[in-house]
All heavy atoms as an XYZ file, in Angstrom:
931
protein
N     -16.502    -38.179     34.336
C     -16.328    -39.532     33.887
C     -15.857    -39.492     32.439
O     -16.292    -38.674     31.643
C     -17.665    -40.297     34.000
C     -17.545    -41.644     33.331
S     -18.993    -42.714     33.331
C     -20.377    -41.735     33.595
N     -14.962    -40.400     32.099
C     -14.456    -40.520     30.748
C     -15.193    -41.648     30.012
O     -15.635    -42.605     30.627
C     -12.982    -40.836     30.738
C     -12.134    -39.690     31.279
O     -12.576    -38.546     31.192
O     -11.042    -39.934     31.796
N     -15.239    -41.508     28.695
C     -15.831    -42.550     27.848
C     -14.875    -42.899     26.732
O     -14.166    -42.029     26.216
C     -17.140    -42.080     27.241
C     -18.311    -42.093     28.180
C     -19.622    -41.813     27.460
O     -19.605    -41.427     26.289
O     -20.673    -42.013     28.099
N     -14.889    -44.158     26.348
C     -14.195    -44.621     25.170
C     -15.237    -44.691     24.069
O     -16.281    -45.294     24.227
C     -13.586    -46.015     25.397
C     -12.584    -45.991     26.528
C     -12.978    -46.528     24.094
C     -12.155    -47.356     27.005
N     -14.945    -44.041     22.938
C     -15.873    -44.052     21.830
C     -15.190    -44.690     20.613
O     -14.067    -44.297     20.278
C     -16.371    -42.650     21.471
O     -16.961    -42.062     22.637
C     -17.367    -42.672     20.341
N     -15.862    -45.663     20.029
C     -15.374    -46.328     18.835
C     -16.322    -45.965     17.694
O     -17.540    -46.120     17.793
C     -15.369    -47.866     18.985
C     -14.671    -48.299     20.274
C     -14.775    -48.546     17.757
C     -13.209    -47.942     20.365
N     -15.753    -45.460     16.614
C     -16.544    -45.093     15.423
C     -16.421    -46.197     14.387
O     -15.312    -46.672     14.095
C     -16.048    -43.780     14.844
N     -17.564    -46.664     13.849
C     -17.533    -47.595     12.743
C     -17.457    -46.783     11.481
O     -18.267    -45.888     11.250
C     -18.792    -48.472     12.768
C     -18.716    -49.532     13.887
C     -19.623    -49.162     15.014
C     -19.015    -50.877     13.351
N     -16.441    -47.092     10.673
C     -16.119    -46.258      9.526
C     -16.510    -46.876      8.171
O     -16.225    -46.282      7.117
C     -14.623    -45.963      9.513
C     -14.107    -45.344     10.818
S     -14.842    -43.767     11.211
C     -14.183    -42.761      9.905
N     -17.099    -48.054      8.184
C     -17.532    -48.716      6.945
C     -18.613    -49.735      7.258
O     -18.901    -50.007      8.404
C     -16.324    -49.382      6.257
O     -15.858    -50.450      7.022
N     -19.191    -50.277      6.204
C     -20.218    -51.312      6.367
C     -21.598    -50.735      6.640
O     -21.786    -49.510      6.616
N     -22.568    -51.599      6.922
C     -23.938    -51.150      7.113
C     -24.129    -50.253      8.340
O     -25.119    -49.536      8.422
C     -24.757    -52.427      7.236
C     -23.787    -53.506      7.498
C     -22.462    -53.044      7.000
N     -23.204    -50.285      9.278
C     -23.295    -49.434     10.455
C     -22.366    -48.205     10.357
O     -22.066    -47.541     11.331
C     -22.963    -50.211     11.725
C     -23.941    -51.309     12.030
C     -23.557    -52.085     13.285
O     -22.392    -52.114     13.693
N     -24.542    -52.679     13.887
N     -21.939    -47.878      9.157
C     -21.034    -46.757      8.916
C     -21.557    -45.498      9.607
O     -22.711    -45.132      9.428
C     -20.900    -46.514      7.408
C     -19.886    -45.416      7.068
O     -19.110    -45.008      7.943
O     -19.882    -44.980      5.903
N     -20.680    -44.882     10.393
C     -21.057    -43.659     11.096
C     -21.551    -43.881     12.525
O     -21.688    -42.935     13.296
N     -21.805    -45.151     12.899
C     -22.271    -45.435     14.263
C     -21.129    -45.147     15.224
O     -19.961    -45.351     14.937
C     -22.709    -46.885     14.374
N     -21.501    -44.598     16.399
C     -20.558    -44.316     17.474
C     -20.937    -45.149     18.680
O     -22.074    -45.015     19.167
C     -20.572    -42.834     17.818
C     -20.327    -41.904     16.633
S     -18.643    -41.926     16.080
C     -18.008    -40.594     17.027
N     -20.035    -45.995     19.126
C     -20.297    -46.867     20.277
C     -19.477    -46.377     21.446
O     -18.261    -46.199     21.330
C     -19.924    -48.302     19.916
C     -20.573    -48.849     18.642
C     -19.996    -50.206     18.297
C     -22.072    -48.918     18.793
N     -20.123    -46.180     22.611
C     -19.443    -45.645     23.790
C     -19.366    -46.698     24.880
O     -20.293    -47.465     25.084
C     -20.169    -44.410     24.326
O     -20.113    -43.377     23.376
N     -18.243    -46.687     25.605
C     -17.959    -47.601     26.666
C     -17.378    -46.835     27.852
O     -16.580    -45.928     27.659
C     -16.971    -48.674     26.228
C     -17.442    -49.459     25.027
C     -17.125    -49.023     23.748
C     -18.209    -50.594     25.161
C     -17.554    -49.717     22.641
C     -18.652    -51.288     24.062
C     -18.317    -50.854     22.795
N     -17.758    -47.241     29.077
C     -17.234    -46.580     30.263
C     -15.765    -46.977     30.464
O     -15.360    -48.078     30.106
C     -18.057    -46.962     31.476
C     -19.456    -46.362     31.464
C     -20.207    -46.662     32.751
O     -19.560    -46.858     33.795
O     -21.448    -46.675     32.694
N     -14.996    -46.101     31.063
C     -13.591    -46.387     31.313
C     -13.348    -46.951     32.698
O     -12.235    -47.361     32.993
C     -12.724    -45.109     31.152
O     -13.214    -44.139     32.052
C     -12.756    -44.598     29.735
N     -14.345    -46.937     33.539
C     -14.170    -47.451     34.900
C     -14.845    -48.801     35.061
O     -16.000    -48.953     34.801
C     -14.760    -46.462     35.908
C     -14.157    -45.059     35.927
C     -14.915    -44.156     36.863
C     -12.671    -45.127     36.302
N     -14.058    -49.759     35.554
C     -14.582    -51.073     35.910
C     -14.668    -51.190     37.430
O     -13.899    -50.573     38.153
C     -13.680    -52.169     35.364
C     -13.610    -52.320     33.847
C     -12.677    -53.457     33.468
C     -14.980    -52.575     33.264
N     -15.599    -51.987     37.897
C     -15.767    -52.171     39.350
C     -14.506    -52.672     40.006
O     -14.177    -52.299     41.118
C     -16.923    -53.137     39.630
C     -18.276    -52.548     39.216
O     -18.356    -51.303     39.111
O     -19.187    -53.325     38.986
N     -13.761    -53.552     39.316
C     -12.566    -54.136     39.923
C     -11.296    -53.299     39.706
O     -10.211    -53.640     40.176
C     -12.311    -55.547     39.379
C     -12.027    -55.597     37.904
O     -11.933    -54.539     37.270
O     -11.854    -56.723     37.402
N     -11.423    -52.167     38.980
C     -10.287    -51.293     38.754
C      -9.328    -51.770     37.699
O      -8.302    -51.149     37.435
N      -9.640    -52.878     37.022
C      -8.771    -53.423     35.995
C      -8.950    -52.682     34.677
O      -9.740    -51.756     34.555
N      -8.163    -53.112     33.668
C      -8.288    -52.469     32.359
C      -9.636    -52.769     31.689
O     -10.267    -53.784     31.963
C      -7.131    -53.082     31.558
C      -6.825    -54.380     32.244
C      -7.191    -54.181     33.681
N     -10.053    -51.862     30.817
C     -11.272    -52.030     30.062
C     -10.914    -52.876     28.830
O      -9.934    -52.558     28.105
C     -11.856    -50.689     29.618
C     -13.066    -50.870     28.713
C     -12.194    -49.840     30.812
N     -11.648    -53.941     28.591
C     -11.444    -54.791     27.409
C     -12.724    -54.793     26.581
O     -13.776    -55.171     27.094
C     -11.053    -56.215     27.802
C      -9.715    -56.279     28.482
C      -9.234    -57.706     28.719
O      -9.883    -58.661     28.244
O      -8.213    -57.848     29.387
N     -12.630    -54.363     25.338
C     -13.747    -54.313     24.430
C     -13.525    -55.378     23.388
O     -12.565    -55.324     22.610
C     -13.866    -52.916     23.773
C     -14.044    -51.854     24.866
C     -14.991    -52.884     22.758
C     -13.877    -50.421     24.364
N     -14.413    -56.378     23.382
C     -14.253    -57.488     22.415
C     -14.962    -57.136     21.111
O     -16.003    -56.486     21.091
C     -14.851    -58.797     22.965
O     -16.212    -58.578     23.314
C     -14.062    -59.242     24.199
N     -14.346    -57.577     20.016
C     -14.854    -57.310     18.669
C     -14.926    -58.641     17.931
O     -13.951    -59.403     17.899
C     -13.916    -56.352     17.899
C     -13.691    -55.062     18.702
C     -14.473    -56.051     16.500
C     -12.528    -54.221     18.179
N     -16.069    -58.936     17.369
C     -16.221    -60.194     16.618
C     -17.617    -60.359     16.067
O     -18.470    -59.448     16.167
N     -17.847    -61.538     15.494
C     -19.175    -61.871     14.926
C     -20.124    -62.408     15.957
O     -21.351    -62.383     15.768
C     -18.983    -62.903     13.824
C     -19.264    -62.412     12.460
C     -19.273    -63.523     11.410
N     -19.281    -64.851     11.927
C     -18.410    -65.806     11.559
N     -17.507    -65.582     10.685
N     -18.482    -67.004     12.100
N     -19.608    -62.963     17.049
C     -20.435    -63.561     18.092
C     -21.298    -62.494     18.782
O     -20.835    -61.392     19.059
C     -19.520    -64.243     19.133
C     -20.280    -65.068     20.162
C     -19.293    -65.805     21.062
N     -18.327    -64.943     21.687
C     -18.499    -64.237     22.814
N     -19.661    -64.284     23.412
N     -17.545    -63.497     23.302
N     -22.536    -62.851     19.064
C     -23.487    -61.881     19.654
C     -23.021    -61.335     20.986
O     -23.304    -60.209     21.323
C     -24.865    -62.505     19.818
C     -25.733    -62.319     18.600
C     -27.158    -62.738     18.885
O     -27.721    -62.397     19.931
O     -27.726    -63.422     18.003
N     -22.279    -62.076     21.761
C     -21.833    -61.630     23.060
C     -20.660    -60.644     23.029
O     -20.288    -60.109     24.065
N     -20.123    -60.360     21.864
C     -19.021    -59.391     21.758
C     -19.552    -57.975     22.015
O     -20.684    -57.664     21.694
C     -18.356    -59.468     20.370
S     -17.411    -60.964     20.105
N     -18.675    -57.139     22.585
C     -19.073    -55.754     22.848
C     -19.361    -55.016     21.540
O     -20.291    -54.214     21.489
C     -17.944    -55.028     23.595
C     -17.690    -55.647     24.962
O     -18.661    -55.867     25.712
O     -16.530    -55.963     25.265
N     -18.563    -55.288     20.513
C     -18.839    -54.748     19.188
C     -19.106    -55.952     18.284
O     -18.184    -56.694     17.929
C     -17.664    -53.925     18.648
C     -17.398    -52.733     19.571
C     -17.936    -53.435     17.222
C     -16.200    -51.883     19.194
N     -20.364    -56.173     17.985
C     -20.788    -57.322     17.193
C     -20.886    -56.920     15.711
O     -21.677    -56.048     15.368
C     -22.102    -57.875     17.688
S     -22.670    -59.310     16.781
N     -20.047    -57.578     14.878
C     -20.058    -57.310     13.454
C     -20.572    -58.544     12.720
O     -19.906    -59.104     11.850
C     -18.643    -56.936     12.992
C     -18.001    -55.753     13.710
C     -16.545    -55.586     13.303
C     -18.782    -54.472     13.461
N     -21.777    -58.972     13.071
C     -22.325    -60.225     12.547
C     -22.549    -60.187     11.032
O     -22.592    -61.250     10.388
C     -23.661    -60.525     13.238
O     -24.573    -59.475     13.055
N     -22.620    -59.006     10.441
C     -22.841    -58.870      8.995
C     -21.560    -59.066      8.186
O     -21.614    -59.232      6.980
C     -23.419    -57.496      8.683
C     -22.542    -56.373      9.214
C     -21.459    -55.905      8.480
C     -22.795    -55.779     10.451
C     -20.637    -54.899      8.994
C     -22.007    -54.783     10.960
C     -20.907    -54.328     10.234
O     -20.117    -53.339     10.717
N     -20.384    -59.081      8.826
C     -19.106    -59.164      8.124
C     -18.579    -60.603      8.153
O     -18.092    -61.045      9.201
C     -18.104    -58.204      8.743
C     -16.833    -58.048      7.957
O     -16.483    -58.984      7.193
O     -16.158    -57.009      8.115
N     -18.708    -61.303      7.050
C     -18.303    -62.717      7.004
C     -16.785    -62.928      7.132
O     -16.350    -64.049      7.354
C     -18.791    -63.353      5.694
O     -18.178    -62.732      4.595
N     -16.005    -61.848      7.056
C     -14.550    -61.976      7.202
C     -14.115    -61.809      8.646
O     -12.910    -61.931      8.944
C     -13.854    -60.921      6.317
C     -14.146    -61.024      4.838
C     -13.648    -62.355      4.276
O     -12.485    -62.679      4.425
N     -14.545    -63.118      3.649
N     -15.029    -61.543      9.532
C     -14.743    -61.381     10.962
C     -14.929    -62.700     11.668
O     -15.930    -63.392     11.492
C     -15.645    -60.285     11.598
C     -15.475    -60.214     13.086
C     -15.396    -58.959     10.943
N     -13.952    -63.074     12.496
C     -14.047    -64.289     13.288
C     -15.032    -64.083     14.444
O     -15.352    -62.947     14.797
C     -12.663    -64.660     13.869
O     -11.780    -64.969     12.824
N     -15.467    -65.185     15.048
C     -16.399    -65.086     16.158
C     -15.862    -64.193     17.277
O     -16.586    -63.340     17.810
C     -16.722    -66.473     16.739
C     -17.637    -67.280     15.844
C     -17.925    -68.632     16.487
N     -18.439    -69.525     15.485
C     -17.694    -70.387     14.797
N     -16.399    -70.484     15.072
N     -18.215    -71.163     13.880
N     -14.617    -64.406     17.652
C     -13.924    -63.529     18.600
C     -12.654    -63.087     17.901
O     -11.635    -63.753     17.971
C     -13.645    -64.272     19.910
C     -14.907    -64.569     20.688
C     -14.646    -65.245     22.016
O     -13.492    -65.362     22.414
O     -15.638    -65.621     22.649
N     -12.729    -61.985     17.228
C     -11.685    -61.571     16.274
C     -10.547    -60.789     16.955
O      -9.375    -61.070     16.760
C     -12.331    -60.697     15.197
C     -11.481    -60.489     14.014
N     -11.693    -61.131     12.794
C     -10.381    -59.706     13.819
C     -10.782    -60.773     11.939
N      -9.956    -59.902     12.522
N     -10.902    -59.748     17.728
C      -9.895    -58.877     18.288
C     -10.453    -58.261     19.576
O     -11.640    -58.408     19.901
C      -9.535    -57.769     17.306
N      -9.543    -57.584     20.305
C     -10.031    -56.809     21.456
C      -9.219    -55.525     21.544
O      -8.049    -55.487     21.162
C     -10.001    -57.610     22.727
C      -8.660    -57.967     23.228
C      -8.797    -58.745     24.524
N      -7.578    -59.487     24.751
C      -7.409    -60.332     25.704
N      -8.382    -60.579     26.550
N      -6.281    -60.988     25.846
N      -9.890    -54.517     22.051
C      -9.288    -53.224     22.299
C      -9.213    -53.102     23.823
O     -10.183    -53.363     24.534
C     -10.170    -52.134     21.720
C      -9.609    -50.734     21.785
C      -8.405    -50.605     20.856
C     -10.674    -49.736     21.376
N      -8.030    -52.747     24.323
C      -7.790    -52.672     25.750
C      -7.392    -51.237     26.087
O      -6.567    -50.642     25.404
C      -6.678    -53.649     26.170
C      -7.082    -55.088     25.790
C      -6.360    -53.531     27.651
C      -5.943    -56.042     25.675
N      -7.987    -50.700     27.166
C      -7.568    -49.404     27.667
C      -7.086    -49.628     29.098
O      -7.861    -50.059     29.952
C      -8.736    -48.402     27.632
C      -8.364    -47.046     28.166
C      -7.444    -46.258     27.531
C      -8.969    -46.572     29.334
C      -7.092    -45.012     28.028
C      -8.648    -45.323     29.830
C      -7.683    -44.558     29.199
N      -5.829    -49.335     29.359
C      -5.235    -49.603     30.664
C      -5.236    -48.383     31.588
O      -4.625    -48.381     32.650
C      -3.806    -50.169     30.532
C      -2.829    -49.175     29.912
O      -3.166    -47.978     29.762
O      -1.722    -49.616     29.564
N      -5.928    -47.348     31.184
C      -5.976    -46.139     31.969
C      -5.099    -45.043     31.384
O      -5.302    -43.867     31.659
N      -4.111    -45.450     30.576
C      -3.202    -44.495     29.944
C      -3.145    -44.699     28.418
O      -3.127    -43.735     27.691
C      -1.790    -44.645     30.494
C      -1.706    -44.265     31.933
O      -2.169    -43.220     32.336
N      -1.147    -45.135     32.757
N      -3.089    -45.939     27.978
C      -2.888    -46.246     26.571
C      -3.967    -47.205     26.070
O      -4.548    -47.973     26.821
C      -1.520    -46.916     26.348
S      -0.138    -45.896     26.831
N      -4.176    -47.175     24.752
C      -5.028    -48.141     24.083
C      -4.155    -49.211     23.441
O      -3.076    -48.887     22.900
C      -5.840    -47.455     22.979
C      -6.961    -46.611     23.506
C      -6.820    -45.253     23.618
C      -8.174    -47.192     23.897
C      -7.841    -44.438     24.105
C      -9.206    -46.384     24.350
C      -9.050    -45.011     24.460
N      -4.607    -50.431     23.484
C      -3.902    -51.559     22.875
C      -4.894    -52.328     22.007
O      -6.036    -52.549     22.397
C      -3.321    -52.485     23.953
C      -2.415    -51.810     24.888
C      -2.745    -51.157     26.048
C      -1.006    -51.594     24.723
N      -1.630    -50.611     26.617
C      -0.558    -50.858     25.832
C      -0.103    -51.987     23.724
C       0.779    -50.487     25.972
C       1.235    -51.621     23.882
C       1.654    -50.889     24.987
N      -4.460    -52.717     20.819
C      -5.250    -53.527     19.918
C      -4.649    -54.897     19.854
O      -3.407    -55.022     19.648
C      -5.296    -52.876     18.522
C      -6.104    -53.580     17.440
C      -7.598    -53.653     17.823
C      -5.928    -52.876     16.106
N      -5.442    -55.934     20.016
C      -4.903    -57.293     20.056
C      -5.748    -58.209     19.149
O      -6.944    -58.253     19.263
C      -4.919    -57.844     21.473
C      -4.345    -59.195     21.631
C      -4.264    -59.659     23.073
O      -4.882    -59.027     23.949
O      -3.583    -60.649     23.323
N      -5.041    -58.898     18.261
C      -5.706    -59.925     17.433
C      -5.875    -61.158     18.260
O      -4.976    -61.561     18.987
C      -4.837    -60.207     16.184
C      -5.517    -61.180     15.275
O      -6.505    -60.773     14.599
O      -5.144    -62.363     15.240
N      -7.019    -61.805     18.182
C      -7.323    -63.001     18.970
C      -7.190    -64.261     18.117
O      -8.050    -65.100     18.130
C      -8.737    -62.885     19.545
C      -8.994    -61.620     20.372
S      -8.031    -61.592     21.880
C      -8.796    -62.898     22.779
N      -6.075    -64.366     17.391
C      -5.836    -65.478     16.469
C      -6.949    -65.644     15.465
O      -7.420    -66.743     15.157
C      -5.646    -66.792     17.276
C      -4.415    -66.751     18.148
O      -3.394    -66.179     17.717
O      -4.465    -67.252     19.293
N      -7.376    -64.534     14.909
C      -8.449    -64.529     13.910
C      -7.966    -65.159     12.622
O      -6.773    -65.216     12.345
C      -8.934    -63.090     13.648
O      -7.900    -62.342     13.040
N      -8.911    -65.618     11.825
C      -8.582    -66.242     10.528
C      -8.011    -65.242      9.562
O      -7.035    -65.514      8.877
C      -9.855    -66.878      9.925
O     -10.370    -67.826     10.878
C      -9.558    -67.561      8.613
N      -8.636    -64.046      9.440
C      -8.237    -63.071      8.446
C      -7.369    -61.929      8.934
O      -7.017    -61.041      8.179
C      -9.497    -62.543      7.755
C     -10.198    -63.623      6.995
O      -9.596    -64.332      6.203
N     -11.490    -63.800      7.245
N      -7.051    -61.931     10.211
C      -6.118    -60.916     10.750
C      -6.794    -59.607     11.124
O      -7.933    -59.327     10.765
N      -6.049    -58.839     11.867
C      -6.438    -57.497     12.316
C      -5.383    -56.544     11.799
O      -4.191    -56.836     11.855
C      -6.510    -57.448     13.854
O      -7.461    -58.430     14.307
C      -6.909    -56.087     14.350
N      -5.822    -55.396     11.301
C      -4.908    -54.449     10.642
C      -4.968    -53.100     11.315
O      -6.056    -52.593     11.624
C      -5.271    -54.303      9.168
C      -5.063    -55.567      8.388
C      -6.010    -56.595      8.426
C      -3.941    -55.719      7.605
C      -5.817    -57.761      7.712
C      -3.739    -56.896      6.894
C      -4.673    -57.928      6.936
N      -3.799    -52.518     11.532
C      -3.680    -51.148     12.011
C      -3.234    -50.343     10.794
O      -2.129    -50.564     10.269
C      -2.639    -51.066     13.134
C      -2.432    -49.686     13.775
C      -3.748    -49.100     14.300
C      -1.418    -49.799     14.905
N      -4.088    -49.453     10.341
C      -3.915    -48.842      9.026
C      -3.852    -49.968      7.993
O      -4.774    -50.719      7.897
C      -2.748    -47.864      8.982
C      -3.002    -46.610      9.837
O      -4.124    -46.097      9.769
O      -2.119    -46.214     10.588
N      -2.743    -50.118      7.279
C      -2.607    -51.191      6.267
C      -1.726    -52.328      6.761
O      -1.505    -53.311      6.024
C      -2.053    -50.615      4.975
C      -2.937    -49.599      4.310
C      -4.224    -50.185      3.795
O      -4.282    -51.370      3.420
O      -5.237    -49.421      3.740
N      -1.239    -52.264      7.998
C      -0.286    -53.258      8.503
C      -0.993    -54.311      9.349
O      -1.685    -53.975     10.324
C       0.805    -52.591      9.333
C       1.573    -51.553      8.554
O       1.874    -51.835      7.369
O       1.887    -50.506      9.104
N      -0.798    -55.575      9.002
C      -1.345    -56.702      9.778
C      -0.579    -56.783     11.099
O       0.644    -56.741     11.115
C      -1.222    -57.992      9.015
C      -1.896    -59.155      9.672
C      -1.877    -60.376      8.778
C      -2.642    -61.504      9.416
N      -2.670    -62.682      8.534
N      -1.314    -56.847     12.201
C      -0.674    -56.913     13.491
C      -0.590    -58.359     13.986
O      -1.337    -59.223     13.559
C      -1.390    -56.063     14.544
C      -2.776    -56.628     14.884
C      -1.503    -54.607     14.094
C      -3.396    -56.035     16.141
N       0.364    -58.605     14.867
C       0.450    -59.848     15.547
C       0.530    -59.526     17.050
O       1.196    -58.577     17.449
C       1.702    -60.675     15.132
O       2.862    -59.877     15.322
C       1.587    -61.095     13.697
N      -0.193    -60.273     17.820
C      -0.196    -59.998     19.242
C      -0.878    -58.697     19.570
O      -1.867    -58.318     18.991
N      -0.286    -57.964     20.505
C      -0.829    -56.706     21.001
C       0.037    -55.540     20.606
O       1.242    -55.566     20.783
C      -0.934    -56.775     22.515
C      -1.602    -55.588     23.173
C      -1.603    -55.728     24.675
N      -2.492    -56.803     25.087
C      -2.795    -57.065     26.375
N      -2.273    -56.330     27.345
N      -3.610    -58.046     26.667
N      -0.612    -54.488     20.031
C       0.125    -53.294     19.639
C      -0.585    -52.061     20.191
O      -1.800    -52.059     20.354
C       0.278    -53.161     18.088
C       1.040    -54.320     17.513
C      -1.089    -53.033     17.439
N       0.186    -51.023     20.467
C      -0.420    -49.779     20.943
C      -1.090    -49.063     19.787
O      -0.600    -49.086     18.654
C       0.672    -48.873     21.562
C       0.096    -47.685     22.248
C       1.130    -46.886     23.034
O       2.308    -47.304     23.126
O       0.772    -45.826     23.548
N      -2.213    -48.451     20.070
C      -2.990    -47.711     19.058
C      -3.316    -46.333     19.640
O      -3.689    -46.229     20.811
C      -4.243    -48.497     18.632
C      -5.019    -47.727     17.550
C      -5.114    -48.848     19.800
C      -6.154    -48.537     16.928
N      -3.155    -45.331     18.815
C      -3.439    -43.966     19.228
C      -4.854    -43.562     18.794
O      -5.343    -44.015     17.735
C      -2.468    -42.999     18.541
C      -1.018    -43.171     18.935
C      -0.753    -42.793     20.375
O      -1.418    -41.869     20.903
O       0.146    -43.421     20.996
N      -5.570    -42.780     19.603
C      -6.850    -42.276     19.167
C      -6.746    -41.574     17.810
O      -5.767    -40.891     17.529
C      -7.228    -41.258     20.274
C      -6.524    -41.788     21.495
C      -5.225    -42.316     20.964
N      -7.690    -41.858     16.955
C      -7.689    -41.301     15.607
C      -7.159    -42.262     14.555
O      -7.402    -42.085     13.381
N      -6.394    -43.296     14.991
C      -5.877    -44.275     14.035
C      -6.973    -45.230     13.585
O      -7.815    -45.666     14.382
C      -4.745    -45.115     14.650
C      -3.430    -44.398     14.729
C      -2.322    -45.316     15.170
O      -2.282    -45.646     16.377
O      -1.489    -45.704     14.328
N      -6.957    -45.569     12.305
C      -7.912    -46.527     11.760
C      -7.397    -47.951     11.953
O      -6.184    -48.191     11.825
C      -8.140    -46.288     10.285
C      -8.873    -45.005      9.883
C      -8.855    -44.837      8.365
C     -10.292    -45.028     10.419
N      -8.301    -48.859     12.258
C      -7.937    -50.272     12.277
C      -9.064    -51.063     11.634
O     -10.187    -50.580     11.499
C      -7.615    -50.759     13.702
C      -8.764    -50.757     14.670
C      -9.490    -51.903     14.932
C      -9.088    -49.609     15.385
C     -10.520    -51.916     15.855
C     -10.110    -49.594     16.303
C     -10.831    -50.746     16.564
N      -8.711    -52.265     11.178
C      -9.703    -53.065     10.411
C      -9.755    -54.453     10.938
O      -8.744    -55.097     11.196
C      -9.300    -53.093      8.931
C     -10.245    -53.901      8.048
C      -9.958    -53.716      6.590
N      -8.620    -54.086      6.167
C      -8.245    -55.328      5.795
N      -9.101    -56.309      5.805
N      -7.016    -55.558      5.415
N     -10.975    -54.938     11.118
C     -11.244    -56.354     11.387
C     -12.157    -56.828     10.286
O     -13.153    -56.174      9.990
C     -11.854    -56.568     12.785
C     -10.865    -56.213     13.880
C     -13.131    -55.836     12.992
N     -11.796    -57.921      9.632
C     -12.553    -58.351      8.465
C     -12.536    -57.279      7.427
O     -11.466    -56.764      7.038
N     -13.717    -56.885      6.968
C     -13.835    -55.797      5.986
C     -14.256    -54.463      6.632
O     -14.510    -53.504      5.931
C     -14.838    -56.186      4.905
C     -14.422    -57.345      4.047
C     -15.424    -57.618      2.981
N     -15.027    -58.714      2.193
C     -15.823    -59.693      1.744
N     -17.114    -59.625      2.040
N     -15.363    -60.662      1.021
N     -14.367    -54.468      7.940
C     -14.903    -53.312      8.656
C     -13.801    -52.444      9.247
O     -12.952    -52.962      9.979
C     -15.866    -53.775      9.780
O     -16.898    -54.597      9.219
C     -16.495    -52.584     10.469
N     -13.828    -51.177      8.912
C     -12.859    -50.196      9.452
C     -13.485    -49.535     10.696
O     -14.683    -49.212     10.691
C     -12.548    -49.122      8.419
C     -11.653    -49.625      7.321
C     -12.059    -50.090      6.116
C     -10.252    -49.693      7.349
N     -10.942    -50.462      5.370
C      -9.817    -50.212      6.109
C      -9.259    -49.361      8.308
C      -8.474    -50.431      5.797
C      -7.925    -49.576      7.997
C      -7.540    -50.087      6.753
N     -12.656    -49.366     11.722
C     -13.075    -48.720     12.945
C     -12.021    -47.690     13.377
O     -10.905    -47.734     12.874
C     -13.224    -49.765     14.067
C     -14.188    -50.924     13.785
C     -13.446    -52.121     13.379
C     -15.019    -51.211     15.014
N     -12.420    -46.813     14.278
C     -11.475    -45.795     14.772
C     -11.788    -45.534     16.247
O     -12.932    -45.376     16.630
C     -11.636    -44.504     13.985
C     -10.669    -43.415     14.426
C     -10.782    -42.160     13.575
N     -12.125    -41.559     13.777
C     -12.737    -40.845     12.855
N     -12.208    -40.659     11.665
N     -13.924    -40.331     13.097
N     -10.717    -45.459     17.041
C     -10.846    -45.014     18.446
C     -10.863    -43.503     18.417
O      -9.949    -42.883     17.914
C      -9.652    -45.516     19.290
C      -9.801    -45.016     20.721
C      -9.541    -47.026     19.253
N     -11.923    -42.938     18.981
C     -12.042    -41.475     19.032
C     -11.237    -40.957     20.245
O     -11.061    -41.672     21.222
C     -13.515    -41.086     19.165
C     -14.344    -41.457     17.979
C     -13.987    -40.718     16.732
O     -13.873    -39.504     16.769
O     -13.783    -41.382     15.671
N     -10.790    -39.719     20.174
C     -10.113    -39.118     21.350
C     -11.060    -39.175     22.571
O     -12.258    -39.045     22.430
C      -9.859    -37.669     20.929
C      -9.809    -37.744     19.423
C     -10.816    -38.800     19.019
N     -10.460    -39.330     23.740
C     -11.233    -39.421     24.981
C     -11.904    -38.096     25.278
O     -11.330    -37.037     25.069
C     -10.321    -39.795     26.142
C      -9.640    -41.121     25.997
S     -10.671    -42.528     26.367
C     -10.778    -42.401     28.127
N     -13.112    -38.206     25.810
C     -13.881    -37.016     26.198
C     -14.213    -37.142     27.673
O     -14.704    -38.177     28.105
C     -15.190    -36.896     25.370
C     -16.033    -35.710     25.839
C     -14.881    -36.767     23.907
N     -13.937    -36.122     28.438
C     -14.300    -36.117     29.860
C     -15.624    -35.417     30.038
O     -15.863    -34.368     29.472
C     -13.234    -35.389     30.689
O     -12.110    -36.186     30.827
N     -16.447    -36.034     30.886
C     -17.723    -35.429     31.231
C     -17.660    -35.098     32.718
O     -17.952    -35.953     33.553
C     -18.883    -36.393     30.934
C     -19.034    -36.701     29.503
C     -18.527    -37.889     28.946
C     -19.663    -35.805     28.654
C     -18.668    -38.144     27.612
C     -19.819    -36.080     27.304
C     -19.300    -37.238     26.788
N     -17.246    -33.915     33.021
C     -17.147    -33.500     34.423
C     -18.266    -32.545     34.733
O     -18.564    -31.656     33.952
C     -15.802    -32.817     34.653
N     -18.870    -32.749     35.870
C     -19.928    -31.801     36.259
C     -19.249    -30.522     36.755
O     -18.236    -30.555     37.407
C     -20.800    -32.393     37.344
O     -20.025    -32.696     38.475
N     -19.839    -29.399     36.383
C     -19.254    -28.140     36.738
C     -20.338    -27.150     37.097
O     -21.408    -27.137     36.510
C     -18.451    -27.614     35.543
O     -17.967    -26.340     35.817
N     -20.039    -26.324     38.070
C     -20.970    -25.285     38.469
C     -20.611    -23.934     37.891
O     -21.074    -22.905     38.335
C     -21.015    -25.189     39.999
C     -21.634    -26.454     40.613
O     -22.461    -27.084     39.932
O     -21.306    -26.762     41.763
N     -19.707    -23.933     36.909
C     -19.257    -22.681     36.297
C     -20.423    -21.989     35.597
O     -21.193    -22.602     34.871
C     -18.134    -22.939     35.303
C     -16.867    -23.410     35.977
O     -16.717    -23.168     37.190
O     -16.039    -24.028     35.276
N     -20.530    -20.693     35.828
C     -21.561    -19.923     35.146
C     -20.953    -19.060     34.033
O     -21.602    -18.124     33.584
C     -22.250    -19.008     36.174
C     -23.123    -19.792     37.111
O     -23.692    -20.828     36.658
O     -23.232    -19.411     38.271
N     -19.754    -19.397     33.588
C     -19.117    -18.565     32.574
C     -19.279    -19.146     31.155
O     -18.440    -18.968     30.319
C     -17.639    -18.370     32.883
C     -16.866    -19.671     32.974
O     -17.529    -20.759     32.966
O     -15.628    -19.655     33.072
N     -20.400    -19.823     30.930
C     -20.664    -20.371     29.611
C     -20.985    -19.233     28.663
O     -21.627    -18.244     29.053
C     -21.839    -21.350     29.691
C     -21.595    -22.616     30.510
C     -22.878    -23.422     30.611
C     -20.459    -23.435     29.915
N     -20.557    -19.343     27.400
C     -20.775    -18.258     26.455
C     -22.217    -18.146     25.945
O     -22.508    -17.259     25.167
C     -19.810    -18.623     25.300
C     -19.676    -20.090     25.407
C     -19.788    -20.429     26.868
N     -23.113    -18.940     26.410
C     -24.489    -18.854     25.950
C     -25.451    -18.913     27.106
O     -25.165    -19.185     28.203
C     -24.808    -19.986     24.956
C     -24.397    -21.338     25.401
C     -25.289    -22.119     26.110
C     -23.141    -21.844     25.118
C     -24.903    -23.386     26.553
C     -22.766    -23.089     25.550
C     -23.628    -23.848     26.265
């Protein structure tokens, strides 16, 4: 199974790693909502510059997409303000409000019966 991991790179949760499954029951893309509202997948309630529903990160099975949800203060990929939906590569920094985040490279967790482990 694969996981999507988002690292918080600033603010009071600096260093936190949030993981999300890549498989949905309906087979559709994974959408991770980011905002101040408690129901968001990534809730940044401490950041007054974040809108209630600020942005979303979408994984379509091949690519990641970052989308601003008409937020007041914008969503930034590195230092560039985005409009609409843009592709984002694992390892790239993005910012909502004053909070920097990063999509970590995908990690596969496959069960294996291999006995050739080095330890």
